[in-house]
N, C-alpha and C positions, 0 to 999 in steps of 0.2 A: 546465558548471557545475553546483551541485547543485541544488537544485528548493526553492524556500521550501515550509516547508510547516505554516507555523501558523500558526493558527484566527484568525479574526477574533473579537477578543475584543468579551464584553456586558458590558454596565453596568446595572447596574439603581436605574430612577430614581424616586425617591416621588411621585407624581404623582396627585393626587386628581381632575383632571379627565377626567372620563369620556370612554372613547373605544371606535366600536365598527370591527368589522369586514365591517361589511352597511351603510354609511351608503346603496349604494344602494337600499334597501329603502323610503326615506323616501320617494318617488312612489307605489307604492303603499299608501300612511296616505291620501296626496291622493287618490289614486283610489277609496277603497274609501268613504271618507264624500264625497266627489261625487257619487257614486252615489247615495246615503242606503242601503247595505248594511246599516250600524247598525239606524239604523232598521226598516227592512225583518228583518233575523235578528229582533228584539225582539217585530215584529206576528207572527212566522210559525212561530217554536220557539221547542217551550217546555217544554226536555228540564231543564233544570237547577231544582230548588227554590225556596225563599225564600232557602236562603242562599249565601253561595257566593258561586262566580263564577256572571257570566249568559254566557248561551248566545252575545250576540256576542262577549265579551273569547275564548270558547272554538273558535268559527267562525272568528273572526282568526287568531288562534296559532296553528290546525293550518295558516289557508293560506300566515302567512309561514313556517311549516317547511316545505311548501312546496316554495314561491319562494328557499327560503335553501338546499335542495338536500339538507333530511332527509328519511329515509326510512324511520322508526322513531318513535314515541314520544317513548323515550330522548333522542330528538334534543335536544326541548324544552328540558333541563338546558341543551343548547350556547347557547341563546339567552337563555337565563334566565344563563348566565353571562358575557355580555357587558353592559359596562355602560354602554356609549353607547346601545344598541337599546333597552335599560330603561329609560333616560332618554327614549329618543325615542314608548317607546310609552305613559310618562307623561302627556308630554306630549300624543300623540292623545288620549289620555282628557280631558285637562283640559280640550282644545278643544272637547270633543263632550256636554261634561256642565254643567252649572249648576252653583252653587254648594251647592244642595238637592239634587240630581241625584248631587252628589261624596258629600256626605254620608250617603243613604242605599245608597248603592254600598258602606260604606266598614261601614255597619252590620250587612253579609248575613254582613260575618266576623267571628266570635266573639271572637279575638281580631287585632290589626290585622294587614293584610294583611301577608305577610313576601318576597311572592314579586310580578317583574310577569308573570310567563308562568304558566300552570297547569301544573303537576305532571306525570309520566306516568300515575299513579294517577288523577289528576284527569282527564284524559283518557280513559283506557281505561276509566271509568265511564260517563262521558257518551258514546262509540261503545257500548259496550254496552247503554245505553237500547234502543237502535236494532234490537235484537234479539228475538224474540216465540220463547221457551222451544217453543212448543206446535206450531210448523211440522216445529220439527225430526225428529220420528217420520214422516213423511212423506218427508224425504232419503233416499231406498235407494238403495244401487249397483243399474246394468239400469233402474233408472225413471225419468225423466225427469219432471222438477219444481220449480217456481221458487217460493219462499215466500214469500208475501204480505207486502209492506211494511207496519210498523203505524205509525201516524201521529208519530212521532218521526222516521222514514226519511224518511215520505214528504214533512216540511216541512223537511228536509234537501236533496231530491232538489230543492224547487219553490226554493228557494233559486238553481239555479242555471238555471231558466226565467226566473226575476227577472233575474239580469243578465244576458241574453241578451235580453231585452226592454229593458232601458238601449241595451244597445248597441246593436239595431235602432233605437230613440230618437235615436240621434248618428248612427246611418252607415245611414240607411232602406234596407231593397233588398226589390223587390218580385219577386223570384224567387228559391224556395229547392231546392238541389240534394239531396236527401236519399241520401246513402250509406251502405247499415248493412254493420254487419259484425261479427262479434267475433273476441275476443282471449284469447288462453289465456295465467294469470297461476300459472305453477309456484310448488307450496308442498311444504312438508314437513312443513304439516297433518296431523294423522292425521285431523282430523275434514269432511278433502274429499276429496271422490271423487272416483277417475279417470277423466281424460281419455282421448278417443282415439288418442294417443300414447303411452298406457301408464302418467304417472306422476298422481299426485297434484295440482289445479289446480281453479280457478277459468277462468269462463270470460265475462264481463262480453258482452254485444251493445250497441254503441255508433251512435249515428245520426249525423255528422257533415254539417253546415252547410254546403258548400263554396263558397256564397259570401260566409259571416261567416268560413269560418275558428274553427266553434267546434263541441264537441259539443254537440246539441241536446238528446239527450235518451242517457242510458244506465240501463240495465236489471244489476244483479248476480247472476251465476249459478252454479251451479255447473257442473263443470266435465265432468259427465258429457250435460248438457242441453243437441243439438243446436244448431245457429246456426238453423236453422230451426225450432224447435220454438216455436211462438204466434209466429209472424213477423207476423204482419195484425195482431194486440191491440198489438203493440210498433211497429207504424209508426201509429197509429188516436192512442198514449198520446204519437207525438212529433208529428203533427198538431197534437193538444194545446194544446204547447209554443211552437208557432211563433208570434211575434204578428201582431195583428189586422192591420196594414199590408203580411204576405205574401198577394197574390192568385192564384199562380200556385206548383203544385210542379212539379217534376219525381224519380225517385227511380231509383237506380242501385244494384244488391245481386249479388251472385255466385249458383250454384248455390244455396245456403242459401233462398231465397228463389223459386225456379224450383216453385212449385205451382200449381197448378190455380184457387185458393179465394182465393191471392194478388192475380197476374193479373186475376182478375173482380176483386176490391174497386175496383184499381187505376183499369179501365175504366170501372164502375160510376159515376156519375155522382151520382145519389142518396145513394151510401156518404159522400158529402163534398160536397156541392152551394155548398161556399164555391170550391172550387176547379176541383171540373170532373173531367175525366178526369184518371188523375194518370197523367201519360206516365213511360213507364220505357223500359231501356232492364236485362235480367236475363240472366246466363248460364245458358245452358240445358242439362243433363244429358245428355249423348249415350246418349241408349239404344241398343236395337239397330233396335226401329224409323226412328230420326231417323238412325242410322248408315246406312241403308240410303236414306236417302233420301240422304243428302248424297251416296257413293258415284256413285249413280248421275248427279249432277249433271257436265253436261260444262261449261257455262258460266264459266269460271275469269275472276275481274280480277286483274290486278298490286292490289297492297296496299299505297300510297306514303304517304311523310309529310314531310314540309314541312321544310324544312331551309334555310336563311338564303336564301330565296327561292323553292326551288328545289324539284320533286316526284320524289328519284329512288327507284329503284323496290326496296323490297325484297325480305325470300323471301318475305314471307305473298301468299295469295292469297285472294280471297273470295267469294260466290257466295250471288245470292238460292235459298231452298231455297222448296218450294210441302208443307207437314207442315203437316197438323191432326191432335193428338194423340184418342185418342179420349175422354178427359178435358173437351180442351176442347171436342171435335166437338157435346156435348151442353150446352152452356150455350148456351141458347135466349138470352138476356138481352143475350148480347156480339153488336155490331151487325157486324162482320165479324171476318174470322182473326186472330189476333193475325199478325205478323212473323218469318218467321227468315231471320236472317244467318248461312253458315257460314261458317269460316276454318283455314283450313289451311296446315302451314311443314313443307314438306322436310324430314326427320332427315336428320343427319351421315351418314358413312357408319358411323361407330363402329357406328350405331342401325339403320341401314336394314335391306334386304335384301341380304347378302351370302353368296351360293351359300346357302342355304335356311336360312342358320344364323346366326336373329335372337331378339331374344327373346320372350316372349310378352308380351299383354295384360298378366298378372297382374306382372310385373314391370315393368313403367313405370306411375312415378306422374300420366302422363294417358291419357288416350285417345287411338287413332290407327286410321287405316285404311290399308290396300296396296288402292292402282288403277297398274293396267298395273308391277304388279314397285315401286312406286316407293312408299315409306312415310312416311308425315304424319301429324307431329302435329293436331289435328282440335277445333276450338273453334268453337263457337255462341251466338247470344244471342237471345234473341225482346225485342219489344218492341210495340208500338205506334204508335209514331210513324212510320207509314206515309206521310208524305208527305217525309221527311226522305232527304237522299244516304246512302248506306248506308257509305259509308266515315267519316266527317264520325260519326255512328251511333258505330261500331269506338271511332273516336279520342275521341272525349266519350266512353263505355263507359270506356273503359284508362283515361281519365286516374281514375278512382274509385280504382284498384290503388294509385300512388304515394301519393293523400295521407291517405287513411285506414288502412294503414301506414304512414307515418309519425307519424300522428297516434296510434299503437298503438304505436310506439318511444315517444314523446313520454310518454306514460301511463307505464308502466313504466323508461322510463329518468331522462327527466329531471325528472321527479315520484315523485310518494311512492306510484304503482298495482304497481310491481314487488316490495316487501315488503310484505305484509298483516299487522292487527299483533294478531289474537285469532283464539283459536280457534271461534269463534262466530260463525255466518252473517251473522251482522247488524249487529254491528260491523265486522265487515271491509266488509259494501255501507255503509254509512256512512262508512265511512274513502275509499273508493271516491268517493263523490257531494263529497265535500270536496277528494278532487282534481279533480277535475270542476270543480268551481269554483273553483278554483286554478287550471286548466289555463287556462281562459278568463275568469276576472280578467290574466292576461298577457299573454293574445292583444289585449286590451282596451290593455293599457300599452304595448304596441307601436308601438298604432297611430299611438301620442302621440308617438315618438322622432322621428316625421321619417325621410327617405328613408333606403334602406339596412337597413332595420333591419327590415322584413317576412318574412323567409324567414329571420331566425337562428334558431337552435336557445337551450332554456336557457342550455348552455353560454358562448356566445360573450353573450349578455344576463349572466351570472354574472359573467363573468372584464371585462366594460365597466364594468359599472356597478354590481351588487347586493353581490358581496363586493369593496367598494371601501370605504379605512379613512376615517375622521372623526373629528373633538373635538367635543366642546362645549365650547363657552368662553361664558362669559358676557359680555353684553355689554348696556347701557341694560336693565337688572333683569332679563333676558330671557337665558337657555340661548338660543345660533343653533350651526348646525353647519359647519365647515370642513372642505372637501374638497380636492382638487387641478384642477386650474384646469379642467385637459379635463373631468372628471366636471361640475365648476358651471354648462359648457355645457349640457352632456345634462342634465342637471336641469331648468339655465332652459329648455332647449326640450320640454321634456314639460312643464314650468305653464303655462307659453307656449298648450300648447296646450289643455292639462286648463282653461286659462280663456274658451278659443273655446269647451271645449264645450257643447251646449246639451240640455238632456232636455226631453223633452216633459214636460207635466203628467202624476201619476198620474191 
């Protein structure tokens, strides 16, 4: 039988009722206001002048752009074209300003305000105010240099600290496990410098707070700046971003932080008297001396992992290594030597020694060693946690890899961190700071959505909530938003949780 190939007819209906394809952004407005973020922007950010848009309007617009899935400044026109979203934004502004404030805001525009959302040019001008041209001459290929943030950029970064402080107020944690790591953001911008992979990129360094599942601190950097460059200073800044109610700090780092001064800084209580010793695990560089110490070790134990209550043996083994590098031996104010734990994994037959025809170390992306004609991948961690079980420390250290890498994927894929808007370093740093703010705001709302949403990525949240159609209808002299029943239930759940949120006094 012939197939029916007719297309579904389309009928255009004239209807002045505002509709939106982003009805699920409504609870983000509620959360933003509940947290007092508009007032926080007003008091801390002063980029906009006496005319035109307010700082609070531009910051919120960029946050909404990130949440809706936009990744460049021109995507702001997509939000502006959404009539229902414009009505939602106007209603939000009317609810946060009294009559006198609304009149003052209207007077900032020389002619009547024609847009709900700022145009792309206005967003770009806002971001470029965070750029310091005097720092550009020091940004050179082959030289690790981090441009100093001007006051405008510092004020945008402070918004994230304020947001994290409000999260802590709602869901207090006394322990902070800080995972530091850098990520490459590839770009075609000619002003960007080449990274170690051979392409132009930026390489922000991020500090992840594991217990709260947020980015505590982030420093935007050029692609040629190594991850370990000034890592002690960055971690000091991260400690300053922690809320007052945190009493103990743990640190997990990769080999970028395997530096004697950083290890000593963590160990010295006088450097951070509030927290005492910062207990850490850090991946150690496999130097020639450390490799020799590992090769001499004979007391290897199987490394196991718990699966459904059992502890099956895996292919890896671990051993405690007695090792003190020369640089650490001269640390007179460190009470005990740091503890080294080595992990080895037998290599597959394709890479192991077969008839003497195996790749040398320069051909492999990981360190190896050979013992009794058996070749192993080898890894080591150094720690000042001297009383804890070695296996538990290894498992705890490896937890860093999954979460921090997932966070980097979210920054560049789920949010707008993967596409930077400008050739100016400071503007890109401001864009990155607002992306981090949006990401942490999403984490807070996800906590209000109920069971099952704790580990959902933005793709699922946009599909189920944000990108939901809605219609504004006038009822009892007010606009109300009509959405599908399933979404209405989720919105009710969020608003119920939001009503129970208790913020500590500022």
